[in-house]
TIMIZA-814347 format. One record per residue: residue in one letter; x, y, z of N, C-alpha, C, O in turn. Coordinates in steps of 0.05 Angstrom, whole numbers, plus 5000, padded with zeros to 4 digits. Example, Ala and Ser with C-alpha at 12.3 -4.5 7.8 and 13.67 -1.06 7.14 Angstrom:
2
A526448865156524649105156526449345156528549345169;S525749555142527349795143525850015157526850235161;
This chain:
433
M609373248916610773208883608373148865607472918864;N607473368852605373338833606373188800608373238787;T604773058797605372848770603072908751600972968763;L602872908727601672968709600772718695602672588687;T598372618690597672338676596272488655595072698658;A596772308626595372378607592172248606591372018609;P590772468602587272378599587072118590588572008574;T585072008601583871778586582671808562580671948558;N583671658545582271648512579771498515579971258513;E577671588519575271358523574671228499573770998497;A575271478474574671308446576071058435575370938415;L578071008452581270868446580570608463581570398456;A578970628483578670438508576470238504574570298490;P576469958518574069888506572169938536572869968560;V569869928525567769988545567269728563566769508553;A567469778592567369538614564969348614562769448613;L565169128613562468928612560069048633557669068631;Q561469098649559669158671557669418671555569478684;S559169548650558169838642556369808615555770038607;R555469668602554569558583551469498590550769298603;A549569678579547269638583545069558562542969458569;F545669598538543469558510543969218508546069098511;G540869108499539868858492539168938460539369148448;W538368708452537768738424535268928415535269058394;R533568928432531369128424532569388428531969578414;D534269418447535469778450537069828418536970038404;H538569558412539769648381538069658369538769798350;A535469578364533569498344531869768344530969878324;S531569848373530070098369531670378365530470588361;L533670378366536170578363536270648334536070868325;W536670378319537070408290534470378273534670378248;F532270358284529970388270529170628267528470708245;S529170788288529371108295531471228280530771418266;L533971168281535571328258535671238231537371308215;G533771088226533470968194531371138185531171208162;V529471198206527371318194527571688193528171818213;G527071828169528172038170527272148138527372018117;L526272428139525572558119527572528093526772498070;L529972548101532272498080532472228060532972198036;V531671998087531071728065529271778046529871788022;M526771838056524771848038525371968017524771857996;Q526672218015527372417995528772257975528372267951;V530672087987533171927975531471747956532071717932;G528971607970527871427955525571587932524271437918;A525371797930523971937911525272007888524172087868;Y528571967893530372027875530371847851531071927828;L529071557859529371317844526971367820527071237799;M525071557824522871587807523471807787524572007798;P523171837766521371647748523071467733522171317715;A526271477740528271317726527571017720527770887699;L526670947749525970607748523370657749522070847756;G522670337737519870237741519270187767520970227785;T516770107773516370057801517569807814518369767837;K517569667797518369387803520969357810521669207828;E522569507795525569537796526369737816528769747821;A524769897827524870047846525069887877526569937896;V523069687873522569547899524769337902525469267924;I525669247881527569047883530169197889531969057899;A530669427885532969597893532469627921534269547936;I530869717930530569767960530469577977531469607999;V529169357970529669057986531968967993532768918016;F533768957963535968837966537669057975538668947995;G538669297974540069477987539369528011541169578027;S537069518019536369538054537769318066539569378082;V537169078060537968798068540868808074541768788096;L542268848053545468858047546769058057549169018063;G545369348063546769578079546369498106548369478120;A543869428116543169438140545269148149546069148172;G545868968134547268678141549968808149550868748171;L551268948134553669088136553869288160556069358168;L551869378169551269638190551169358216552969358234;G549569198216550168988238552668878240553768888262;W553868778220556568608226558268798239559368728260;V558569068228560169248248559569298272561069368290;A556869248273555969318300557069098318558469158338;K556668828312557668618324560668708322561268668346;L562168768314565068778320565768978340567668958356;G564069168337564069378359563769308385564969368405;C561569138383560369038414562468798417562768828441;D563868618412565068388415567268538427567768468450;S568668748416571268898426571069098445572969168459;G569069168447567769448463569169638450569069858461;L570669638427571669928416569970128401567970058388;S570670318403568470548383569770518353571570358347;S568870678337569370688307572170758303573570638286;A573070938317576271048314578170878331580570908327;G577270698349578570418359579170218331581470158322;L576970148321577269968293578770068277580569928267;M578470348269580570448254583770428263585270288249;H584570528280586270488299587670248291589870228280;A585670028299586569698301587769658274589969548273;V586269758248586369608224588869758213590869638206;Y588670038212589770228193592370338209594070458196;G592770278241595570398248594970628264593070758256;R596170698286595070938297595471198291594571368307;R596771268269597471478255596571468238594371588242;F596471398216594571378194591671378200590271518185;A590571258217587971218221586871558223584671628215;S588471688233587572028242585872088217583672188218;L587472018191586072148167582572018158580672138148;P582871768166579371708162578171808187575971908183;I578671818201577971968228577372208222575072288220;V579672378218578072678206576172608183574272758183;L576172468167574372468146571572418154569772538143;N571272228174568872218189568372398201566072478199;I570172538218568372788228567573018211565673168217;V569073048188567973188165565073128155563273288153;Q565072888150562472828141560172828162557872888154;L560472768188558672738211557273068211554873098209;L559373308213559273608212557173628180555373788178;G557773508166555673538142553073388145550973498139;W553073148154550373028161548973218180546673298177;G550373288201549073398219547173678211544773728215;A549373848199547574018181546174018164544774218161;F546073808148543873668134541373658144539373758134;E541773498169538973458193537473718193535173768186;L539473868204538474128210536874278193534874408200;V537874258165536674398151534074268139532474428129;V533373958139531173878134529573948157527374038151;M530073918182528774038206527874298204525674358213;R529674488192529374778190526974788176524874888185;D527274688149524874728127523074598128521274668113;S522674378145520674258153518674408174516274418171;T519674488190518674658211517274968197515175068203;V518875028181517575318168515175168149512975268153;A515175018134513174888122510874838138508674888130;L511574708163508974688180507674948188505275018188;A509775068196508775348210506975498188504975618196;K507575498163505875628137503175478141501075588147;Q503775228136501175098142499575118164497175108160;S500175138183498275128207497275418209495275478222;G498975608195498375918198499176008217497576188224;L501875978241503276028251504576288245504576458262;I505776318217506876488211506276578180505576438161;D506776828179505876988148508076858129510576848130;P506076758109507976638088509976808076512176728068;A508677148072510277318060512777398072514377528058;S513477348100515077458112517077238122519177318132;A516476958119516976738133520076668123521776548137;S520676798092523376738086525576888097527976818093;T524877088109526777298127527877128147530077018148;Y526077128163527477058195526376758200527876608213;A524176688192523176388203525476218204525976128226;P526976158184528775978175531475988195532675788202;V532076228201534076268221533376178248535076058260;I531176208259529876228286530075898281531575768295;A528775788265527875458265531075318266531675118279;T532575438252535375328253536975318281538475148289;L536175538294537375588321535975478334537175388354;L532975418333531475208356532374988358532874888379;W532774878334533474548328536174508338536574308351;G538174688335541074648344541074648374542474498388;A539174848385539274838412538374618425539374568447;V536474458414535674228417537274018421537373888441;V538573988400540973778398543273858414544573658420;I544374108425545874198444545474098471547274028488;A542674118474541074098504541873728509542873628530;L540873578485540573308488543373228488543873028501;I545673358474548073248477549773248508551673118516;S548273448522549673458549549173268562550973218578;G547373138564546372918579547972578573550272558565;S546172368580546972148577546071978550543871888548;M547971938532547271738509545971498516544071458501;V546371318534545171058543542471138551540371038543;K542671368568539471418581537671548558535271488557;L538771688541537271758512535771548496533471568490;V537571308489537171148476534570968491532270928481;R535470868513533470668528531270848546530270738565;Q530671088539528271238551527271398532524871348527;L528271568519527171768505526271568485523971478484;I528371488466527671338438525971088443523671098434;S526870888456525770658456522870678464521370508453;R521570888485519570848498517771068485515371038488;I518571258473517171478474516771568436514771558422;A519371658429519571758406518971488382517771508361;L520171248394519271028366516370978364515370988341;P514370918389511670868381510471108365509071058345;L510871318371510071578354510971548326509271538309;V513871518319514271508293513071288277512771308253;I512671108290512070838270508170918275506870778259;L506671068291504471108284504071348258502271378241;S505971468261505971688239506371498206504871498187;L508871368211509371188182507071088176506171168154;L505270908191503170778187501070968178500270908156;W500071178188498271378174498971408148497371338131;L501471518141502471588120502071418099501371478076;S502771188108502870958085500270928076499770938052;W498070878097495570848095493971078074492571008055;Q494371328078494371538065494671538032492971628016;F497071428027498571478000497771227985497371217960;L497570948007496970737992493570767985492470627968;S491770998000489170977987489271187964487371167949;L490771347959491371497935492171287912490971297890;A493971117916494570967894492370817885491570807862;H491170707909488670587900486270707881484770597866;T486570967885484071127873485471157841484071167821;Q488671157841489471187814489770917799490270907775;G489370687815490070397799492170317808494270417798;L492470147827495069997839495869917817497970007808;S494369737804495669557781497669687759499469577745;A496869977760497670087728500470227744502570277732;L499970267772502770387781504670197789506970257793;W503569937794505369697803506969647781509269567785;N505969697752506969557721508269807714509069787691;R508670037726509670237709512470177706513870047722;Q513170287682515670277665517270557676516370767686;G519370487671522170747686522370847651521670757629;E523371047659523971287641527171237630528071317609;G528271107647530971037640532971237652532171427665;G535271197649538271377662538871307688540371437703;M537671067694538770907722537970577722535570497723;G540470397720539770147722539070137752539070317769;V538169787755538169707779540269697801539969717825;L542569667788545069627803546069887818546969907841;P545770107795546270437805543970457828544770537850;A541670407825539070457846540570327871540670447893;L541570087867542369967890544870067905545369987927;D546270227890548970377900547170627917547770647941;L545370777908543670967920542070867944541571027962;V541070617947539770477969541970467994541770568016;I543970317983545970198005547770498016549670488032;A546970708005549170978010548071038033549671178047;M545570988046544371038065545470928094546471058112;P544970638091545870558112549270548116550170498138;I550770588098553570608089554170828103556370828115;S552771038105553471318107553671288147554571448163;W552571068152552771058185554370838195554270758218;L556070728175558170498179559970608203560470478223;P561170888199562771018212561971108246563371188265;L558971048245558171048275556770838293556270858317;V556470638279555170408295556770288316555970138334;A558670348313560570158334560870368361561870288382;D560170588357559970798378558370708393559170678416;Y555870628387553370588404553670298411553270238435;A554470078393554169788398556569698426556169528443;R558369838421559969778444558669828468560269768487;H556669928477555369908500553369688498551469688514;G553469498479551069258478552268988497554668918495;R551068888510551668658525552368398509553468218521;G551868358488552468158470553268228437551968408426;G554768118424555068208399552768038378552168148357;N551967858382549767748370547667858371546367878350;A546667948392543868128395544868418381543068548370;A547068498380548068828367547068738336545268848323;L548468538328548168428298544868388290543768438268;R543968318307540868208296538968488300537168568285;G539968618326537868838326538669088309536969248302;T541169118302542069278285540469208259538469318251;W541469048250540168938221537368948214536769048193;L535268848236533368838233531669108234529769148219;G532669298256531969578260531969718234530069818221;Y534869708227535669878203534069788181533169978167;A533569598175532969388146530169528147529469688130;V528269468170525469558168525869818159525369838135;A526670018170526270278177527070348144525470488132;N529370248132530570318109528770288087528070458071;M527870008091525369958067522970068067521670118048;W522370128091519170298096519370568087517470678076;C521870728092522270998088522571088060521471288052;Y524670908041524870918012522470858001521770987981;A520970658012518270567994516470807998515670917977;L515870898017514171128021515171338002513571437986;G517671408001518371647985517971597955517671797940;V518171267944517371247919514571227918513671267895;L512671187941509771177932509271457933507271517919;V510571677947509671947952510172077918508772247907;A512371937907513672027885510971897857510571997835;L510071727868508971607840505671787836504571867816;V504971787866501771897870501972237866500572357850;L503472347879503672617882506572677876508172707894;P507472717843509872837836510473087847508873257842;S512373147860513573427861516073407875516773217889;E517573617870520373707880520473747908522673757920;N517973777922517973837949516573607965514173607968;L518173427975517373237987515473278012513473148016;V516573478029515073558050512373688042510373638055;A512473878019509573908009507773718008505573728018;A508873517992506873267984506373128011504372988012;L507973148031506772958048504073148064502073048074;L504673358063503173578077499973568069498073638082;L500173468043497373458027495873238034493573238028;A497173018051495972778059494272818083494872968102;Q492072688082489872788106491472728134492772518134;G491472868152492972838176496172888168497872818184;G496772968151499973028147501373178163503673118168;L500273368175500973588188502073388215504473338220;I500273308226500873188246503272938246505072918263;A502772758222504872518217507272708212509372628223;L507472888199510073008197511173118220513473068227;S509473268232510873358258512373158275514673198281;L510772908283512172688295515172588282517172528295;I514672608250517372448242519272738244521572708238;L518772918249520473148247521573158280523773248288;I519973058295521473058321523172798323525472828333;D522572598316524172338316526872428289528572268283;E526672618280528772678257531072788279533272778270;V530972898306532373018321534772808332536972888336;D534072548334535572368339538372318320540572268330;N537672338293539272318272541572528275543972468271;A540872748281541973018291544172998312546473078308;Y543372878334543772818361546372578352548772608360;G545172338335547472158329549872258315552072208323;D549372408295551872558286553672688309555972638315;A552472828316553872988341555272858358557372958366;Y554472638368555772438391557572288379559872288389;S557272128356559571988345561572118334563671988331;G561672448322563372618317564772708340567172778336;S563572728368564472788386566672548401568772588414;V565372278392567572068400570172118388572272158401;S569872118362571772158335573672378343576072348340;A572572608352574572818358575872768382578172838386;H574272648400575772578428578372328424580472318437;S577772198409579771998400583072118394585272028401;L582372368378584872468368585472698392587872728397;I583672838406584573028422583372918455581273028461;P584272748472582972648488582972858516582172798539;A584073158508584473278526581773418537581273518559;W580073388515576673448516575073228514574773078495;S573973208536571872998541570072958516570173118496;V568372738518566872738496564172918498563172988476;R562772988524561473148524561973388510560573488492;R564573488520565473798510565773768480565273968466;W566573558470567473568443564173548426563573628404;G562673428445559573448424558373698430556873748412;L558473838444557574138449558774318429557574528424;V561674258414562974358396561974298373561974468356;I560974038368560673968345557374028337556674078314;A555874008356553374108352553274418343552174488322;A554574598363554474868350555574908327554575108315;A557574758314558974738290556674678264556174808244;C555574448274553074388256551274588252550974678229;T549974688271548274908274549875178250548675278232;A551775238255552575438245553075418217552775618204;F553875168204553975058175551375098161550775208140;A549674968180546574998168545375198164543375208149;L546775438179545575748175547375838148546075988134;V548975808142550375918122551475728096552475858077;L551375488094552175328071549875238056547775208070;P549775198032548175108018548074778018549974638013;M545774688024545774388036543774208019542674008029;H543574277997540574127979541973947960540773747953;S544273977951545573747933545973487945548273437950;L543673247951544573027972545472857953547672757960;E544672797933546072547918548972557915550472387926;P549772737902552672707899554072717928556372617930;F552972817949554172777969554672547990556472498005;L551972397984551472087985553171917973554271747987;M553671937947556071837935558971827935560571637932;L559472137942562372117954562972007972565071867972;L561072037999561271918023561571598016563471458024;S559671528002560271177993562671107983563670887986;S563971347968566971237954568771197975570671037972;V568471348001570971328017570071108039571570918043;F568071138052567470898072566370608062566270408078;V565270578030564870258027567870128028568169918041;P569770228018572470108018573470038045574369828052;L573270298061574670328082573470118102575069978115;F570870088105570369888122569669588110568669408124;G570569568080570869308068572969138077573068898082;V575869438081578569328089577669188124578468968131;I576169358140575969318168574169018170574968828184;L572069008156571468808159572668478151572368258160;G574268628127576268328120579168278141580368068141;R579868508159581268518175580268288199581168068201;L578468398214576668348234574668198234573268158254;A574268098211571667878213572767558224575167498225;F571067428230570967168233573567148254575867068248;G572867218278574767158302577267378305578367408327;A577967498289580367708293580167818318577867888323;N582067868339582068028360582268288363584468368370;A580268488359581368748344581968878372582869108369;Q581768818392583068918414586468908418588069098422;R587168618416590268548411591268738389593168888393;L589668698364590868878340591669208349593669328343;L589469288366589469588373591769558393593169768392;D592869388412594669408426597669388416599669478427;H597569228391600069188377599869418349601169378329;A598469598353598569718324600669958323601270138338;G601469878298604370068286602870348282600470388286;S604470498274603870768260601970768234599970908232;V602970568214601670528190601870228188603770088193;H599270158179598969878168598669948135596770048122;W601069868128601169948092599369768076597769878060;P599469568078597569288065594269378063592969338042;A593269518088590769538093590569858086588369918077;T592070028088591770278076592370288041591070458030;L593670148028594170168001591370027990590270117969;I590169788006587469707994585469877999583669847983;W585070078017583470228018583370427997581270497985;L585670517992586070747970585770667944585170827926;A586370377940585670227914582370257911581170317890;G580970217939577970127938576970427925575170447908;I577970587933576670897927576970947900575071027887;A579470887890579570967863577770727846576470777826;C577870467858575970307838573070377837571570307819;Y572170527857568870587870568870797846566670777834;H570771027833570171217820570771137791569471237773;L572870917785572970807759570870667747570170707724;L569570477763567370297753564670427737563870317717;P563470647747561670777734562470837703560870857685;K565070867701566270947673566770717652566370697628;A567870547673568770227657566270037649565869947626;A564469997675562269877677560069957686558969847705;P558870197670556470357687554170207695552570287711;A553969937682551169827697551669687715549569607725;A553869587728554969427747555069557782555369457804;G554669787774554669947802557169997817559269917807;S557170097836560570137851560769977873562569797875;A558770037892558969927920559369677919561669617926;L557869477912558469187916561169117910562669027927;P561769157884564269037874566169127889567568947898;T566869407897568569447915568469397936570669337945;L566469397951566669257982567568967976569468897990;A566668757957567468517948570368517954571368407974;L571768667935574468717925575768747950577068547959;C575568967964576769027992576568868014578468858030;F574368708017573968488030575968278033577168198053;A576268147998577267977998580068017996581467828005;L581268187987584768337983584968288016586568118023;S583368438036583968448063583968188078585368148098;M582367978066582367778079584767598076586067468093;L585267638045587867478037590367618050592267468053;T590667818055593467968062593668018092595668128101;R591267928113591568038134593767818149594567608140;P594367948173596567788186595667428199593667368212;R597267288194596467038207596066988233594466818241;S597667178248597667218276597167458289598367648279;N595767528308594667788311596667938325596068178329;G598967868335600867948348603468038324605468148331;S602967948297605468008279603868188256602668088237;L604068448261602568608249604568758225606868798231;D603768828203604668998184605369248189603269358193;R607469428191607969658198609469848180609970078188;
């Protein structure tokens, strides 16, 4: 007699302790590598010339520490429970309603994956022009398509392998040392230019206005916030929650501060709308940019892998690897056909959804709550958590109109966290439904 059994939902089942391989160095290497990127430098350049140099540094340091701290906190929740981001959403919002934020997460990951491929495409074309490999006159017709397909194929090839091996072997041992060397070289080159132009004058430069420190803090926090829906997908493979917190926090905070600051520095000494072109003007910029470009692949891979975990949580009949191939192919297709250069509004829109979403998750699961037990007893919809999240989204969008100097991210996060703490069930077994 044949019996049909439902496929195992790997996204909603905790990773077994004996299968966990990541120590704090693996977490730190992964999140330093994911924190480095041309997109981060570009957003750093957005702070200029609205802010003064000192104001920009304050926003970068505090935004990176706070944003990476949130990332590390969610990493600890994922590691302690062994659950993916989709599992945490099911535990907090209910099994049926969680489908909405999971779908939104998949949409944002498709967008981020396409963004990364566009950045890699444009950088590859610029590098090829600079090195004389292609004719600049004819590059606009065929080179972008070929470069997009090439990088898309690389991501598809990587997604076919083991995520754990990729992090522990390729990123930690090879990609990370190379990208650190490239950042050191670019930093040295642009600091030398800054010294030539007068460090004191650049440091004391005043902003032109149009952006305060707290709104700038929102823009800095937006980058680590965009990774919040992904971090548990990797941290669940860690051996200890405290190591996941420390490694994720340290790795991402250092990378975020470094890349934002480098973006500001480039904007100060070589003002240009094209960051890649400015980086290429540095001595050895071609080689340094090539190494950063190679490191950018893991960002696109991270989007595809986490998107596949989220999609698998909704339709477990397809494996995580199969979903990964679909997500990577879709990102490649979107990069070919969609206009992807309006970055700042996209970042702010994502923050408005995921800042309150994870403010609620942290409020519900922080300080000893048993996420696995909450998941086991989850109803279809947990209304208090859901309503707090929706109110948080409204708050995020209303604050710039009511108090434009206050920023949106931190007040919204604090409000959702506090309300979730105040309304969370006293017993893990008695859930609102």
